N, C-alpha and C positions, 0 to 999 in steps of 0.2 A: 306936270305928271312927265313928259320928257326931261326937266331939271332932276329929278329925282334920280331917273332912269341913268341920265348920266353921270351922277353924279356918284350912284351905286357903282357902274363900270369902273369909273377912275380910281373910287375904291378898292373895289377887286384886284384892278392890277396893282394897286399901290400894297395893298398887303398880301397878297399871294403870287402877284408876279403874272406875265405874259405869260412863259413859257408854263404853268402851271394849268394858266386858263386854258390855250392852246391841248394842252397835254388833253385835261377834261374833255375839251369837244371832239378832240380824235378819240379818245374812248368810246363819247356816246357815238361817234358814225354806227357803229353796228348794228346797233338795237336800233339806232334811226331807221337806216338803210332797209332793215327785215322788218321792221313797221309799217315802211311805204310801202313797200313790196305787198305786204299782208293788206292795207287798209287798202289802195290803190288797184291794187289786182283786185279787189273784191268788187269793190266800186265802178271799176270801167267794165271789169269782164264780166261781171254779170245782171250789170244792167240793161243790157239789148237782147239776151236771152230771156230775164224775167218781162220786159214791156211785151217783147213779140207773141211771147206765150199767154198771158191777157190780155192784148189786142186778140188774137185766138180765139178765147174763152170769152171775150166782150161781143166779138163780130159773129164766129160761129158756135159758139155756145158748147168748144169742143177746145181742147189743146192740142191734136194732132195738125191741124192748119196752119202752125208757126212757121213753117218755111216757105208759105203761099207768099208771092214779091207783095201783093197787094194787103196782106198782114202786115209786112214788114213796116213798107210805108206809112200806113196809117201811124195818124200822131192826135194824143189823147192829151191833155193838159194835165186830169187827176193820174191817168197811168202810169204817165211819165213821171209823176212827183210819186207813187207809192211805185212804182218801180224804184226811182233813185234814192229813196226812205232804205226799201230792202237791202238792197245793195250797200247801201251803207251802215246799216245794221247788222252783217253778215262781213263786212271789213273792220268794223272798229271792235265785232266780238274776238276776231281773229287776233288783232293788232294790240288790245288791250295789256297783256303782261308786256310788253315790249316798251310800250307807252309810259304803265305806271314806273316801269325804272328809267327811264329817261330822263321822267319829269325830275325823281328823286335826286338822281346824280346830277343834275343841272342847277336843282336846288339847296345843293349841300356846299356846304363852305364853314373852316375849321375857325377865321376870322372873324367875319361879318355874316353870320347866321340868319338866314330867313323864313319864319316860319320855322315847321320839324326838320328837323336833321336825320338823314339817314344816310349811315356810312357804309358804304360798298367800294369794292375795288376794281369792279368791273360788271356787266352787263350780267354777266353768268354769276358772276357771287352775287348778285344784286336778287337774279331769282332762285339758288338759291338759299340764301336766306331768307327770301319771304315765302317758299314753298317750305322751309324746314319751322318756320317761327308761328306761319298762318294756314300752311294746306293751300293747297287749292285755289280755298275762297279768296285767302290774299293773294292771289296772281289776278283776283279778277275784281280784285275795289276798284269801284268805283265805275264797273263795266257798263253799269245802265245807265248813268248819266254821260259815258263817254258814246254808246246807242247814240241815245237821244240827240248830241252832240251833233254826229255823224251824221245823222238821220234829217235831222234840219237843215246840215249844211248842203248835203249830197240831196235831198229833195226838193234843193231849187238850183244846186250848180247844172245839175246836166238838160234840166228842161227849162230852165234860160237860156243856155248854153244854143240850145237847139231853135229856144224861140227866139232868141236877137240873130242866128242864121238867116232862119225864114223870113224874118223884118225886114233884115236889112239887104236881103238879096229882092225882093220886093218894093221894099221903098228907095233902097239908093241903087237898084241894078246891079251891085257886087256879086262878081262872077266867084265859085268856090275856089277856095285858094288859099294860103298863107296870110295874107292883108284880112279876110273875112272871118281867120281862126281865132287872129285876135284881137280885132276890136271883139267879135262877141262872148272870148274866154272874157275880156276885160269888163265886159256888163257881168257879165255871170260871178266875178271874182270879187266885184264890189257887193252885188245882193245877197253871196253867201256868206261873207263876213257879217253884214247886217241881224240874216237871221241867224247863226251859228255862234257868235259872241255871249251870250247870257247862257248859254249852254255850255260854252267853253270855259267861263269865268267859276259855275259850280261846278265843273268837271276838275280843272287842275285845283280846287280849294279840297274839292272831296279826294284828291289822288292824295297829298299832303297833308291830310290829317294822321293824327297816330291815335290808335284806338278808336273809341265813336264818337268824336265833337259829334259830329251829325250823323242821326239817325237816317237819312236818306237824302236824294237830290234834291226832293220840295222840300224839307227843311232847311238845308242850306240857302235854298232859294230864298225862303222864305226868312231865316234871320239875316239874310244877308242884306235884303233890302229893308230891314227893317231896323236895322242897326246903322247899316251908311247910307239909306237913300236908294231908289228905281235907278239912280243912273251908278249906280256901282258896280251892275252888272254888267255897263259898256267900258267897267275900269280900262284903258290900254287899247283902244278900240283903234287907233292911229295903228298903233305899235305891229298891233294883230294885222291891219291891213295893208301895212307895208311885208308885210310875209306871205298873206293868202294871195293877195292880187301876183306878184311874181308867180308864187309856186302854181297855181289856176291856170294861168297863162304858158306857160312850159307845159303843164300834163296837159291838158288838151290840144295844143297844138299839136304836142307831138305824138298826142295819140293817135289826132287824124291820119299825121306824116306815116306812123306806126300802121295803120288801118291799110292805107294807102300800098305799101309794102308788101303786108300781109298777101292783099287781094292781089297783085301779082304775083306773088308767089306763088300761091293756089292755083290761079290761069295756069300758070306754066308746067306748075309738077303734079298735080292734084288729076286721078281721072274723072271723067264726067259724071259717071254715076257716085262718087264720092262729093262731088262740087254739087249735084241735085240736092242727097239729103242734107247740106249743111244749112 
């Protein structure tokens, strides 16, 4: 599999040139950046509010107690999983059109076509063409498997991260800090890849189809397993792990540091009455 990927990269460079390759990457940066803002902004931003509101509903049968310190500190694995999945679904829905265009731009090659080809000048042209030919429904083609994929990943990423943090503190006496964040996020990244890769394979195939090759996500999964075997859903696992592991480590570690900076900022700038309501 790695040999095939290396061969494809060499062939791409040979026929299209490194200049075209890097230009394509540069073109894709904007939609990738917007997609990451939409996806991770929702995932990380909505996770804790959803979790604390669900904690409040579970412990007090009311949503109004979500600011109580006891409610905020309460940890429940089922609630954490639901919160992670919910915030992931919101992020996937918000970022789906940009991921669709990114996938099609990256898949396009005039010399070595792989799968269905879609020729767009850039992100805005891609969005415009899809909307003109397929409407809003076309922009959200594949959004269901995208939401399932992200729900799978997000439902385990944040709960696994915080669980690993607690276990590392308890078992090894680690203090809260960058080393703890790095180790916890490494554990989280591996678990995410295991759970996320099958729906990720389905989502990629749904996004890159033309017309209605698959009737839905479950049809795509069924036909993939039937024709290629069960291990087909884990094609490219190690390549995915090589991408998602550093991504998870950087995202969660930097999120921790950002939260610390924001707390210091809030303590210095916000009045007491505002801080009590947060």
